[in-house]
C-alpha positions in Angstrom: 145.9 94.8 80.4 143.5 91.6 81.5 140.3 92.0 81.2 139.4 91.9 84.8 141.8 94.6 85.5 140.3 98.2 86.0 141.9 101.4 84.4 142.9 103.9 86.5 140.7 107.0 85.9 140.9 110.6 87.8 137.8 112.0 89.0 137.5 115.2 86.8 138.6 118.5 88.5 139.1 120.7 85.0 136.8 122.1 82.6 135.3 119.0 80.2 135.1 121.8 77.4 136.4 124.4 75.9 135.3 128.1 76.3 133.7 128.2 72.8 132.2 126.0 70.4 132.4 126.1 66.9 130.3 128.6 65.0 127.8 127.3 62.3 124.6 126.5 61.2 123.0 123.3 61.8 120.1 122.0 60.2 117.9 121.2 62.7 115.4 118.2 61.2 112.7 118.3 64.4 109.7 119.5 63.7 108.8 122.6 65.5 105.4 123.3 67.1 104.2 125.1 64.2 105.7 122.0 61.8 103.4 118.9 63.4 103.9 116.2 61.3 101.1 115.4 59.0 101.0 111.3 59.4 98.0 111.2 56.7 100.3 112.3 53.7 103.8 110.9 55.1 103.9 108.7 57.9 107.1 107.1 56.6 109.9 108.4 56.6 111.7 105.1 55.7 113.9 106.6 52.8 115.6 109.2 55.6 118.7 107.1 56.5 120.4 103.3 54.9 119.4 100.9 57.6 120.3 97.8 56.4 117.9 94.8 55.8 117.3 92.7 58.9 118.4 89.1 59.6 116.2 86.9 61.2 118.8 86.3 63.9 121.5 88.9 63.8 121.9 92.4 65.2 121.2 95.2 63.3 123.7 96.7 61.4 123.5 100.4 61.3 125.4 102.0 59.0 126.9 105.3 59.4 124.6 108.0 59.3 125.4 111.0 56.8 126.8 114.2 58.8 128.3 115.8 55.8 126.4 118.9 56.0 126.9 119.1 59.7 129.7 120.5 61.2 132.1 118.6 63.6 133.4 120.0 66.8 136.6 122.2 66.0 140.2 120.3 66.8 140.4 122.9 69.6 137.4 122.0 71.2 138.6 118.1 71.2 142.0 118.9 72.4 140.1 121.0 75.3 136.9 117.9 76.4 139.4 115.3 75.9 142.3 117.1 78.4 139.9 116.1 81.4 141.0 113.6 83.5 137.7 111.7 82.9 139.4 110.4 80.5 141.6 107.6 80.8 144.7 106.3 79.5 142.8 103.5 78.7 144.7 100.3 76.9 142.0 98.3 75.5 140.6 96.8 72.2 139.9 99.2 69.6 136.2 98.3 69.6 136.2 99.7 72.9 138.2 102.9 71.8 135.6 103.4 69.3 132.9 105.7 70.7 130.2 107.6 68.9 126.8 109.0 69.6 125.2 108.5 66.0 122.3 106.6 68.0 121.5 109.9 69.7 122.2 112.1 66.7 119.3 109.9 65.2 117.1 109.5 67.6 117.1 113.3 68.2 116.8 114.1 64.7 113.8 112.0 63.1 110.2 111.2 64.0 108.5 107.8 64.4 109.4 104.5 65.5 110.7 102.3 63.2 113.3 105.4 61.6 114.5 106.3 65.7 114.7 103.0 67.0 116.8 101.4 64.1 113.9 98.4 63.4 114.6 99.0 59.4 113.3 100.7 56.4 109.8 99.1 54.9 111.7 97.0 52.5 113.9 95.5 55.6 110.3 94.5 57.4 108.6 93.2 54.3 111.1 90.8 53.6 111.4 89.9 57.2 107.4 89.2 57.6 107.2 87.4 54.1 109.8 84.8 55.5 108.1 84.3 59.0 105.2 81.8 59.5 102.2 82.6 58.1 100.1 82.6 60.9 101.4 83.4 64.2 101.7 81.1 66.9 99.2 81.7 69.5 101.2 80.0 72.8 98.1 78.4 74.8 99.2 77.1 79.0 96.7 75.7 80.6 95.4 78.2 84.0 98.5 80.4 83.1 100.8 80.8 86.5 98.0 79.6 88.4 96.5 82.9 89.2 92.9 82.5 88.3 93.0 84.3 85.4 89.2 83.0 83.8 88.3 84.9 86.7 88.5 88.4 84.9 88.2 87.0 80.9 85.0 88.4 79.6 82.3 85.8 78.4 82.2 87.0 74.7 79.1 86.6 72.8 79.1 86.0 68.9 76.4 88.8 68.1 78.4 91.8 69.7 81.3 91.6 67.4 80.7 93.0 63.3 83.0 91.3 61.1 83.7 91.7 57.6 83.6 88.0 56.9 82.4 84.5 58.5 85.7 83.4 58.7 87.0 85.9 60.9 84.3 84.2 63.5 86.3 81.3 63.4 89.4 82.5 64.1 91.4 81.8 67.3 91.1 85.7 68.6 87.7 85.9 67.3 86.6 86.4 71.0 89.4 89.0 71.9 88.5 91.2 68.9 85.0 91.1 69.9 86.2 92.4 73.4 88.0 95.4 71.9 85.4 96.1 69.7 82.7 95.9 72.3 85.4 97.8 74.9 85.9 100.8 72.2 82.4 101.0 71.7 81.7 101.7 75.3 84.6 104.0 75.4 83.0 106.2 72.4 79.8 106.6 74.0 81.0 107.6 77.4 82.6 110.3 75.3 85.9 109.1 75.1 88.0 110.5 72.1 87.0 114.1 72.7 90.5 115.5 72.2 90.0 115.3 68.5 88.6 111.7 67.0 85.2 112.7 65.8 83.7 109.7 63.2 80.2 110.3 61.6 77.9 107.5 62.9 78.2 104.8 65.4 77.7 102.2 63.0 80.6 103.2 61.0 82.6 103.5 63.8 81.9 100.3 64.7 82.7 98.8 61.0 85.7 100.4 61.1 86.9 99.6 64.4 86.0 95.6 63.3 87.9 95.7 60.5 91.2 97.2 61.5 91.0 95.0 65.0 89.7 92.0 62.8 91.6 88.7 64.1 93.9 88.5 61.1 95.2 92.2 61.9 95.2 91.2 65.3 97.5 88.3 64.5 99.4 90.4 62.2 100.1 93.3 64.7 101.1 91.2 67.5 103.5 89.0 65.2 104.9 92.3 64.3 104.8 93.8 67.7 107.3 90.7 68.6 109.6 90.8 65.7 109.9 94.5 65.9 109.6 96.0 68.9 109.9 93.5 71.4 113.6 93.4 71.7 113.5 97.3 72.7 110.8 96.5 75.3 111.6 93.1 77.0 109.3 93.2 79.3 106.6 89.8 78.4 107.7 87.0 79.7 107.3 85.1 76.2 107.1 81.7 77.3 104.0 82.0 79.3 102.5 84.5 76.9 99.1 83.9 76.7 97.4 86.5 74.2 93.6 85.3 74.7 94.3 85.5 78.6 95.4 88.9 78.5 93.0 91.7 78.6 91.6 93.4 75.8 92.9 96.9 76.5 96.7 95.4 76.3 96.4 93.5 73.1 94.7 96.8 71.8 97.6 98.8 72.7 100.5 96.1 71.5 98.6 96.4 67.9 98.9 99.6 67.8 102.4 99.5 68.3 102.5 96.3 65.8 100.7 98.4 63.5 103.1 101.4 63.8 106.5 99.5 62.8 104.6 97.7 60.1 105.9 97.7 56.6 102.3 98.9 55.3 102.0 103.2 55.6 98.1 102.5 55.6 99.0 100.4 59.2 100.3 102.9 60.7 97.8 105.9 59.3 94.9 103.6 60.7 96.8 103.3 64.4 97.1 107.0 64.4 93.2 107.1 64.0 92.5 105.0 66.5 94.7 105.9 69.0 93.1 108.9 71.1 89.7 106.5 71.7 92.2 103.6 72.7 94.1 105.9 75.1 91.0 107.2 76.6 89.6 103.3 77.2 93.2 102.1 78.4 93.7 105.1 81.3 90.2 104.9 82.1 90.4 101.1 83.1 89.3 100.0 86.7 92.8 98.1 87.0 94.3 101.1 86.2 94.1 102.8 89.5 96.5 103.9 92.6 94.9 102.0 95.1 96.7 99.5 97.0 96.8 96.0 96.7 95.6 93.7 99.5 99.3 91.8 100.4 97.4 88.8 101.2 100.1 86.2 99.6 97.7 83.9 98.1 96.4 83.6 94.3 94.1 86.2 94.9 96.6 88.8 95.6 98.8 87.4 92.5 95.7 88.1 90.1 95.3 91.6 91.2 98.7 92.1 90.8 98.7 91.0 87.2 95.5 92.6 86.3 97.9 96.0 87.6 100.8 95.5 85.8 98.7 94.4 82.3 96.9 97.9 82.8 100.3 99.5 83.4 102.0 97.7 80.5 99.1 98.7 78.4 99.3 102.5 78.9 103.1 102.5 78.8 102.5 100.9 75.1 100.8 104.1 74.3 102.8 106.5 75.9 105.3 105.4 73.3 103.3 105.6 70.1 102.1 109.4 71.2 105.2 110.2 71.7 107.1 108.8 68.9 104.4 108.8 66.2 102.1 111.7 67.5 102.0 114.9 66.7 102.8 117.6 69.3 99.6 117.4 71.0 100.4 113.9 72.0 103.9 113.9 72.7 102.8 116.8 75.0 99.6 115.0 76.8 101.5 112.1 76.9 104.6 113.7 78.7 102.7 115.8 81.2 99.5 114.0 81.9 99.4 110.4 80.8 103.0 109.7 81.9 102.5 111.3 85.5 99.4 109.1 86.0 101.7 105.9 84.7 104.3 106.3 87.5 101.6 107.0 90.5 99.9 103.5 89.4 103.3 101.8 89.0 104.4 103.0 92.6 101.2 100.6 94.0 103.2 97.5 92.7 106.8 98.2 94.4 106.0 96.2 97.6 106.1 93.2 95.0 109.0 93.7 93.7 110.8 94.8 97.0 114.3 92.9 97.9 112.9 91.9 101.0 109.9 89.8 99.1 111.9 86.7 98.8 111.6 83.9 96.8 109.1 81.0 98.2 110.3 78.2 100.2 112.2 76.0 97.6 110.7 72.6 99.7 107.1 74.0 99.8 106.8 74.9 96.2 107.0 72.9 93.2 109.4 74.2 90.8 106.9 75.3 88.2 105.3 77.2 90.8 108.6 78.8 91.5 109.1 79.2 87.8 105.7 81.0 87.9 105.8 83.5 90.8 109.4 84.6 89.3 108.3 85.5 85.6 105.4 87.6 87.4 108.1 89.3 89.8 110.8 89.7 86.8 107.9 91.3 84.6 106.9 93.8 87.4 110.5 94.4 88.2 111.5 95.3 84.5 107.8 97.2 83.5 108.8 99.3 86.6 112.4 99.8 85.5 111.1 100.9 81.8 109.0 103.4 83.3 111.7 104.6 85.4 114.1 104.8 82.0 111.2 106.9 80.0 110.8 109.1 82.8 114.7 109.6 82.5 114.1 109.7 78.8 112.1 112.7 79.1 114.6 114.6 80.9 117.3 114.1 78.3 115.1 114.5 75.2 112.7 117.3 76.4 114.4 118.5 79.6 111.1 117.6 81.6 111.7 117.7 85.6 112.0 114.0 86.6 109.0 112.9 88.2 110.4 109.8 89.8 113.8 109.8 92.2 116.8 107.5 92.6 115.9 106.8 96.6 112.4 105.4 95.5 113.7 102.7 93.2 114.0 99.9 96.0 113.0 96.9 93.5 115.5 94.3 92.7 118.0 94.6 89.3 116.5 92.9 86.4 118.2 89.3 86.3 119.7 87.6 83.5 118.5 87.5 79.9 119.0 83.4 80.0 116.7 83.2 82.8 113.8 85.3 81.8 113.7 83.7 78.5 114.3 79.9 79.7 111.4 78.0 77.9 110.4 75.6 80.5 110.8 75.6 84.3 113.8 72.8 84.3 115.6 75.1 81.8 115.2 77.7 84.2 116.4 75.5 87.0 119.8 74.7 84.9 120.3 78.5 84.0 120.2 79.3 87.8 122.7 76.4 88.6 124.6 77.4 85.6 125.0 80.8 85.9 123.9 81.8 89.6 123.9 85.8 90.2 125.4 87.8 92.3 123.4 90.7 92.2 120.4 89.2 93.6 120.6 91.3 96.9 121.2 94.8 95.5 118.3 96.9 94.4 118.4 99.4 91.7 118.7 102.3 94.5 121.6 100.7 96.0 123.5 100.1 92.6 123.0 103.7 91.7 124.6 104.9 95.3 127.5 102.5 95.1 128.8 103.4 91.4 128.5 107.3 92.7 130.0 107.3 96.3 133.8 106.0 96.6 136.3 103.3 94.8 134.6 100.4 94.2 136.0 97.3 95.7 136.7 94.3 94.2 133.4 92.6 94.8 131.2 95.7 94.1 133.5 95.7 90.5 132.8 92.4 90.1 128.8 92.8 90.4 128.7 95.5 88.1 131.2 93.8 85.5 128.7 90.7 85.6 125.3 91.9 86.0 122.8 92.3 83.0 123.1 94.9 80.5 119.4 96.6 81.1 120.3 97.2 84.5 123.5 99.1 83.4 121.1 101.2 80.7 119.0 102.3 83.9 122.2 103.5 85.6 123.3 105.1 82.7 119.5 106.9 82.4 119.9 108.0 86.2 122.9 110.1 85.3 120.8 111.9 83.5 117.9 112.9 86.2 120.4 113.5 88.8 122.3 115.7 86.3 119.2 117.7 86.0 118.5 117.9 89.8 122.0 118.8 90.1 122.0 121.7 87.0 118.8 123.6 88.3 119.4 123.3 92.0 121.3 125.4 94.1 124.8 123.9 93.3 124.2 124.7 89.4 127.5 125.6 88.4 129.7 123.7 91.1 130.8 120.6 90.5 128.7 117.2 92.1 132.0 115.2 93.5 129.2 112.4 93.5 128.0 112.7 90.0 132.0 112.9 88.8 132.9 109.6 90.7 129.9 107.9 88.9 130.7 109.0 85.6 134.2 107.6 86.3 133.5 104.2 88.1 130.8 103.6 85.3 133.0 103.7 82.7 135.8 101.8 84.8 133.6 99.2 85.0 131.9 98.9 81.9 135.2 99.0 80.3 136.2 95.9 82.7 133.3 93.7 81.2 134.4 90.8 78.7 134.1 91.8 75.7 131.3 90.5 74.1 129.5 93.0 76.8 131.7 95.5 75.5 130.6 95.1 71.9 126.9 94.5 73.1 126.5 91.7 72.1 124.0 89.0 73.8 125.2 88.4 77.4 124.6 85.0 76.9 125.0 82.2 74.4 121.6 81.4 73.2 119.8 84.3 73.9 116.9 84.6 71.7 116.6 87.6 69.6 118.3 90.7 69.3 119.2 93.1 71.9 117.3 96.3 71.7 118.1 100.4 71.9 119.9 99.7 75.7 123.3 98.5 73.4 123.7 101.8 72.8 124.2 102.6 77.0 127.7 103.6 76.1 126.2 106.4 74.6 123.9 107.5 76.7 126.8 107.9 79.4 128.5 109.9 76.7 126.2 112.0 76.8 125.6 112.5 80.4 129.7 113.8 80.0 128.5 116.4 78.0 125.2 117.8 79.9 127.6 117.5 82.8 130.1 118.9 81.5 128.3 121.7 80.0 126.6 123.0 83.6 129.3 122.2 85.4 132.0 124.9 84.6 129.5 127.4 83.7 129.4 127.0 80.2 128.5 130.6 78.8 127.2 129.3 75.3 123.7 129.6 73.8 122.3 127.2 71.3 120.6 129.6 68.4 118.7 127.8 65.8 119.8 130.0 63.0 123.1 131.2 63.9 124.7 127.7 65.2 126.4 128.0 68.6 128.3 131.2 69.7 129.0 132.6 72.7 126.8 134.7 74.9 126.3 135.6 78.6 124.6 132.9 79.6 124.9 129.6 80.0 123.7 126.3 77.9 120.1 126.9 77.8 117.4 124.7 76.8 113.4 125.0 77.0 111.9 123.3 79.7 109.7 120.6 79.0 110.0 121.0 75.2 108.9 118.5 72.6 111.5 120.3 70.0 114.8 117.8 70.6 116.3 120.2 68.1 118.7 122.0 70.6 120.1 118.5 72.0 120.3 117.9 68.6 122.5 120.8 67.7 124.4 120.1 70.8 125.0 116.3 69.9 126.8 116.9 66.3 128.9 119.3 68.1 130.3 116.2 69.9 128.7 113.5 67.6 131.7 111.4 67.1 134.6 110.4 69.8 137.6 108.1 68.9 139.6 107.3 72.4 142.0 105.9 70.2 143.0 109.5 69.1 143.1 110.9 72.4 146.0 107.9 73.4 148.2 108.8 70.2 
């Protein structure tokens, strides 16, 4: 079959699953409410899984996880599962036929950012850091974006800082460190960290704060953020990112991420100790507001958009730390309270990313101005997409009701990685010329709608075949929101033609992508860095098929924490809005590995 030829797949019209799932006891590794992780004693769980060492420019090669003690789905289950017409008679390369859900099996059974997102064990990260340049190369750009950034950068006074050494006061990040210490001091004086964090005295707390957020530590933490976490969250335009021009709240939040993925356990322990006070500081920031930004189309508007965007990204960074590094209390507050606030503030930027917000006139603007405006708008689009995908993640992992709906995603799709990572305006223009977009006039909402309605025509198929991998991940994530609304709505137990069609259409266009895309390799030659967790897009689609099938035909099973899976008078039941992912993990293990080659034999 030629690469561009679509396989024939029928809309599923029969039960995807057998009547009964295999019995057996399955170990649940996720902590329950009364088994809150003790970060002070065992923050690092790096030995749980044998992740391979990080290469400098190579994608992570994660070995198979050890599921020896977990019973797979039985033979009759597989025959029933694959009998559904949603599984096509595909004739394609063997790498595509291999489809598993090992990443999702891992992320639902471990705790910690490094373990969950395949960042590598502590030894791997230590070796990576030792190979990096000793000092972080701080990018310096005169008046970045031309947005009057200086107007919102506070003047720092050296006497306000409390540094362990005089050497720190001469560090390029000394001013930023002082801003963070001052901001946290004010947050503490205003009653921040009232949840749990208490210090002995204001003097000792300020010394501890100055030590943790010292200039060398900021340099080290931000370096680890770029090296280890940025591939999972590429929302910053690295060529124009100036750490000294970014607000202190954002740098503090990014530093917590860097500390949490540090190979040193003490960094992670101290990051968690400062988490709540930084949380209160960030979420009480005046820029973190739902107030409408005046659409004046001038530098003042761009500066306000930039400030609002930074506040959202700071909040998002804390949501990640609270959810994947915090205890049950942190997880619950992040999901139920802080994320809801973040969604509301994010909506205030929809206008800036809307399709009708066209590119500036080429004749009236210089290439540099166009590039700077593009970078700000693309950062904004990517941030909004990640907010939506986190909403989908909470739906998928925690069975939480969606906060966002597909209809509100009236902003553009993300642009190609080569565009976003172009180092100069000239490089950016060359990328546009060499690889023009064909999805530029399509919103994320439109893309999800197209994939779910009828058969795709040649033009639509081409759009989905060529669009960014991040857009594909957003679409597969949207399936989970839509499946949740269907499963818990009035039509629960019946089949949704749109969902069935969408799942079918997506696997068709995914199969038709060029081999390098199917194999989750970088989309363009020369793309810097590695692709993050969204390279596992197929697994999220696979889980959507499983969850849709379990509910769609009224599966009468019940997940039992002690007795495995067994028949019952109720359908698949998962606790609503629960931090414990054990039930989902048990379900995933039943279908933990799918090999389409066996289906074709």
